[in-house]
VMD Tcl script that draws the C-alpha trace (Angstrom):
set ca {
  {-33.43 -55.68 -32.38}
  {-34.85 -52.33 -33.44}
  {-33.69 -49.58 -31.10}
  {-33.84 -45.81 -31.01}
  {-31.87 -43.33 -28.94}
  {-34.14 -41.20 -26.75}
  {-34.38 -40.37 -23.06}
  {-36.58 -43.41 -22.43}
  {-33.75 -45.59 -23.80}
  {-31.30 -43.90 -21.40}
  {-33.63 -44.53 -18.44}
  {-34.02 -48.18 -19.47}
  {-30.23 -48.43 -19.66}
  {-29.95 -47.02 -16.13}
  {-32.24 -49.79 -14.87}
  {-30.22 -52.48 -16.69}
  {-26.83 -51.25 -15.50}
  {-27.80 -50.54 -11.87}
  {-25.55 -52.56 -9.58}
  {-23.29 -53.60 -12.46}
  {-21.48 -50.34 -13.10}
  {-19.90 -47.93 -10.62}
  {-21.97 -44.75 -10.11}
  {-19.80 -41.81 -11.12}
  {-18.09 -39.78 -8.40}
  {-18.21 -36.00 -8.87}
  {-15.44 -33.90 -7.31}
  {-15.08 -30.10 -7.01}
  {-12.17 -28.78 -9.08}
  {-12.42 -24.98 -9.06}
  {-15.01 -22.25 -8.68}
  {-18.02 -23.38 -10.72}
  {-16.18 -26.44 -12.04}
  {-16.50 -30.14 -11.14}
  {-14.91 -33.32 -12.47}
  {-17.02 -36.39 -13.19}
  {-14.50 -39.14 -12.39}
  {-15.66 -41.73 -14.90}
  {-12.07 -42.92 -15.41}
  {-12.66 -44.88 -12.18}
  {-15.27 -47.01 -13.98}
  {-14.82 -50.76 -14.54}
  {-12.21 -51.36 -17.31}
  {-10.97 -47.77 -16.87}
  {-13.50 -45.95 -19.06}
  {-17.16 -45.05 -19.60}
  {-17.38 -47.78 -22.26}
  {-18.39 -50.32 -19.61}
  {-21.83 -48.66 -19.41}
  {-22.70 -49.11 -23.06}
  {-21.21 -52.60 -23.30}
  {-23.20 -53.85 -20.32}
  {-26.42 -52.25 -21.58}
  {-25.92 -53.69 -25.08}
  {-25.51 -57.28 -23.86}
  {-28.13 -57.08 -21.09}
  {-30.73 -55.73 -23.54}
  {-30.03 -58.55 -25.96}
  {-30.34 -61.09 -23.15}
  {-33.68 -59.51 -22.11}
  {-34.92 -59.90 -25.67}
  {-33.70 -63.49 -25.92}
  {-31.27 -62.39 -28.62}
  {-27.94 -63.11 -26.90}
  {-26.50 -66.11 -28.78}
  {-24.54 -68.95 -27.21}
  {-21.66 -67.92 -29.49}
  {-21.47 -64.73 -27.46}
  {-20.28 -61.37 -28.72}
  {-17.50 -60.23 -31.02}
  {-15.83 -56.87 -31.63}
  {-12.79 -55.48 -33.41}
  {-11.14 -53.16 -30.90}
  {-7.97 -53.19 -28.86}
  {-9.01 -50.06 -27.04}
  {-11.53 -49.16 -24.37}
  {-14.47 -50.64 -26.31}
  {-12.80 -54.05 -26.61}
  {-11.97 -54.12 -22.91}
  {-15.53 -53.13 -21.98}
  {-17.02 -55.72 -24.32}
  {-14.89 -58.50 -22.82}
  {-15.74 -57.39 -19.27}
  {-19.49 -57.22 -19.99}
  {-19.46 -60.62 -21.73}
  {-17.79 -62.21 -18.71}
  {-20.52 -60.72 -16.48}
  {-23.20 -62.18 -18.77}
  {-21.46 -65.56 -18.88}
  {-21.00 -65.59 -22.66}
  {-17.82 -65.76 -24.77}
  {-16.20 -62.61 -26.14}
  {-14.07 -62.90 -29.28}
  {-11.97 -59.80 -29.87}
  {-10.13 -59.15 -33.14}
  {-6.96 -57.04 -33.23}
  {-4.20 -56.38 -35.73}
  {-1.14 -58.54 -35.08}
  {0.71 -55.27 -34.35}
  {-1.42 -54.61 -31.23}
  {0.64 -53.92 -28.08}
  {1.11 -57.00 -25.91}
  {-0.23 -55.15 -22.87}
  {-3.63 -54.73 -24.59}
  {-3.75 -58.38 -25.60}
  {-2.91 -59.45 -22.05}
  {-5.57 -57.19 -20.53}
  {-8.23 -58.55 -22.88}
  {-7.26 -62.12 -22.06}
  {-7.41 -61.16 -18.38}
  {-11.11 -60.45 -18.89}
  {-11.51 -63.90 -20.43}
  {-11.63 -62.84 -24.09}
  {-10.58 -65.05 -26.98}
  {-8.16 -62.68 -28.75}
  {-7.62 -63.20 -32.49}
  {-4.67 -61.37 -34.08}
  {-5.28 -60.75 -37.78}
  {-3.32 -58.70 -40.34}
  {-1.36 -55.53 -39.73}
  {-4.17 -52.98 -39.88}
  {-7.41 -52.42 -38.01}
  {-9.40 -52.77 -41.26}
  {-8.19 -56.36 -41.62}
  {-9.14 -57.20 -38.03}
  {-12.57 -55.63 -38.61}
  {-13.18 -57.69 -41.73}
  {-12.17 -60.88 -39.90}
  {-14.55 -59.94 -37.08}
  {-17.41 -59.54 -39.58}
  {-16.67 -62.92 -41.14}
  {-16.54 -64.55 -37.71}
  {-19.92 -63.06 -36.74}
  {-21.49 -64.29 -40.00}
  {-20.01 -67.79 -39.64}
  {-20.49 -68.34 -35.90}
  {-23.70 -66.45 -35.19}
  {-21.93 -64.32 -32.58}
  {-23.49 -60.95 -31.81}
  {-21.50 -58.18 -33.48}
  {-20.82 -55.20 -31.20}
  {-19.56 -51.73 -32.08}
  {-17.33 -49.29 -30.27}
  {-19.88 -46.45 -30.37}
  {-22.36 -46.57 -33.26}
  {-25.39 -48.30 -31.72}
  {-28.36 -46.82 -29.79}
  {-27.90 -49.27 -26.89}
  {-24.20 -48.38 -26.60}
  {-24.98 -44.64 -26.63}
  {-27.91 -44.99 -24.21}
  {-25.67 -46.82 -21.76}
  {-23.13 -44.00 -21.92}
  {-25.95 -41.49 -21.43}
  {-26.68 -42.86 -17.95}
  {-23.78 -40.70 -16.78}
  {-25.81 -37.51 -17.11}
  {-28.48 -38.25 -14.50}
  {-25.80 -39.48 -12.08}
  {-23.93 -36.18 -12.49}
  {-27.16 -34.20 -12.01}
  {-27.93 -36.14 -8.82}
  {-24.49 -35.31 -7.42}
  {-24.49 -31.74 -8.70}
  {-27.93 -30.08 -8.43}
  {-28.32 -27.06 -10.68}
  {-25.92 -28.42 -13.32}
  {-25.83 -26.00 -16.28}
  {-23.26 -27.52 -18.65}
  {-21.51 -30.83 -19.14}
  {-18.37 -31.12 -21.28}
  {-17.50 -34.38 -23.03}
  {-14.77 -35.45 -25.44}
  {-15.94 -36.81 -28.79}
  {-14.45 -39.59 -30.92}
  {-17.13 -41.57 -32.72}
  {-19.80 -39.85 -30.67}
  {-21.36 -42.59 -28.53}
  {-20.72 -40.82 -25.21}
  {-21.77 -37.45 -26.60}
  {-24.95 -38.77 -28.24}
  {-26.12 -40.50 -25.06}
  {-25.23 -37.66 -22.70}
  {-26.72 -34.99 -25.00}
  {-29.95 -36.97 -25.33}
  {-30.35 -37.16 -21.55}
  {-29.17 -33.58 -21.04}
  {-31.78 -32.19 -23.42}
  {-34.54 -33.69 -21.26}
  {-33.31 -31.50 -18.38}
  {-32.28 -28.29 -20.13}
  {-28.56 -28.98 -19.63}
  {-26.12 -27.72 -22.26}
  {-23.50 -30.08 -23.69}
  {-20.12 -29.02 -25.05}
  {-18.65 -31.53 -27.52}
  {-14.86 -31.23 -27.42}
  {-12.62 -32.55 -30.20}
  {-8.96 -32.17 -31.15}
  {-8.44 -29.82 -34.10}
  {-7.09 -32.61 -36.30}
  {-9.47 -35.33 -35.12}
  {-12.84 -33.68 -35.72}
  {-15.40 -36.19 -37.00}
  {-18.38 -34.45 -35.34}
  {-17.34 -30.90 -36.20}
  {-16.75 -31.88 -39.83}
  {-20.14 -33.62 -40.00}
  {-21.87 -30.47 -38.74}
  {-20.02 -28.46 -41.39}
  {-20.91 -30.92 -44.18}
  {-24.46 -31.61 -43.01}
  {-23.80 -35.37 -42.90}
  {-21.25 -37.81 -41.44}
  {-18.04 -37.64 -43.49}
  {-14.63 -39.33 -43.26}
  {-11.92 -37.20 -41.67}
  {-8.16 -37.58 -41.28}
  {-7.00 -38.53 -37.79}
  {-3.85 -36.90 -36.45}
  {-3.82 -35.99 -32.77}
  {-2.17 -36.76 -29.46}
  {-5.63 -38.06 -28.48}
  {-6.24 -40.20 -31.56}
  {-5.71 -43.48 -29.67}
  {-9.14 -43.01 -28.08}
  {-10.78 -40.23 -30.14}
  {-9.53 -41.42 -33.52}
  {-12.83 -42.30 -35.21}
  {-12.74 -41.40 -38.91}
  {-16.52 -40.88 -39.01}
  {-19.07 -39.85 -36.38}
  {-22.33 -41.72 -35.79}
  {-25.62 -40.45 -37.22}
  {-27.04 -40.31 -33.67}
  {-24.19 -38.02 -32.58}
  {-24.75 -35.69 -35.52}
  {-28.49 -35.54 -34.77}
  {-27.74 -34.70 -31.12}
  {-25.23 -32.02 -32.12}
  {-27.85 -30.26 -34.24}
  {-30.13 -29.72 -31.25}
  {-30.25 -26.43 -29.39}
  {-28.54 -27.68 -26.22}
  {-25.26 -28.70 -27.90}
  {-22.17 -26.87 -29.11}
  {-19.06 -28.17 -30.90}
  {-15.60 -26.96 -29.81}
  {-12.14 -27.73 -31.26}
  {-8.97 -27.63 -29.17}
  {-5.29 -27.81 -30.21}
  {-3.10 -30.73 -29.18}
  {-0.91 -28.46 -27.07}
  {-3.92 -27.55 -24.90}
  {-4.82 -31.23 -24.51}
  {-1.31 -32.13 -23.36}
  {-1.30 -29.16 -20.98}
  {-4.70 -30.11 -19.51}
  {-3.60 -33.71 -18.98}
  {-0.47 -32.56 -17.20}
  {-2.45 -30.06 -15.09}
  {-4.79 -32.81 -13.89}
  {-1.76 -34.66 -12.59}
  {0.06 -31.65 -11.16}
  {-2.98 -30.09 -9.46}
  {-5.13 -33.11 -8.53}
  {-2.92 -36.21 -8.94}
  {-5.39 -37.53 -11.53}
  {-3.99 -39.54 -14.45}
  {-6.20 -39.74 -17.55}
  {-5.71 -40.52 -21.22}
  {-5.37 -37.63 -23.68}
  {-8.94 -38.22 -24.88}
  {-10.31 -37.45 -21.42}
  {-8.05 -34.39 -21.11}
  {-9.59 -33.04 -24.34}
  {-12.78 -32.20 -22.44}
  {-10.87 -30.24 -19.80}
  {-8.81 -28.50 -22.49}
  {-12.05 -27.10 -23.95}
  {-12.93 -25.56 -20.58}
  {-9.45 -24.19 -19.99}
  {-9.34 -22.46 -23.40}
  {-12.79 -20.80 -23.21}
  {-14.25 -18.36 -20.65}
  {-17.07 -19.66 -18.44}
  {-20.11 -17.48 -17.70}
  {-20.11 -16.31 -14.05}
  {-22.23 -18.49 -11.77}
  {-22.45 -21.37 -14.24}
  {-22.09 -24.89 -12.84}
  {-19.97 -26.96 -15.23}
  {-19.07 -30.65 -15.07}
  {-16.19 -32.05 -17.12}
  {-16.38 -35.78 -17.83}
  {-12.99 -37.46 -17.35}
  {-13.98 -40.43 -19.48}
  {-10.99 -42.79 -19.39}
  {-7.60 -43.57 -17.91}
  {-6.19 -46.39 -20.01}
  {-2.88 -44.69 -20.54}
  {0.79 -44.89 -19.71}
  {1.55 -42.29 -17.00}
  {5.25 -42.33 -17.92}
  {4.81 -39.54 -20.48}
  {3.27 -37.03 -18.07}
}
mol new
graphics top color blue
foreach p $ca { graphics top sphere $p radius 0.5 }
foreach p [lrange $ca 0 end-1] q [lrange $ca 1 end] { graphics top cylinder $p $q radius 0.2 }
display resetview
């Protein structure tokens, strides 16, 4: 299936996901600042949007095989893929390293996934996933690097605009760039600015902007469990080069502080990746009168370390 990421793709994704995903709630946080509570989404993160759109689009096109879908991910993308596959009534086969935490394996199985534990490293699980797709005919999914995945994530933007008329800026955390690419694509259609927030030592998008192309980066951050992509998608880099986007880096200490503040001030528990977006707002001055929404993108975390 040939796909491109544009605003029409985001609108099509909104039609496909209507009734299947939870529309985002937007809550006032401070003067000129709102939180988009996407951590309340099915499976605990925004990933459910892209996963549902990806599978529903393939079903529409008659390209969803009986062998179902496969992915190598023990994180939010794997959970979302398994959830979306169950909704479509097809099998999901999820590959993880044998070292994956038992709690992740149990959650995936709870969504009906066939979990395959292979090797000690993610690279080995990924290779096994590729072999399985080739041998079985299963549809191979990706955590972020696909136009349908990004377009699904981008449906967030119009929901935020509907809840918050006059939105000026939306702030999102960036790992591989699926959420950012989709949101920035939709935001550009409405003159909304997008701030792409990354940890200082987990900066795939920022490094790609610097190099002029996607490049591999080291991953070393308190938020690397969800933002730990070693390379950003080409769609995310293209979106970051447009005039409505800006890249911001934040230190780990600010991320930890923002995560704790969300709990202390609002009793909201999110993963460090989601707190990265708020950290960017807390460490930079906001223009007076600007209406800013921070996307709290996921909450698959252990609250014990707050």
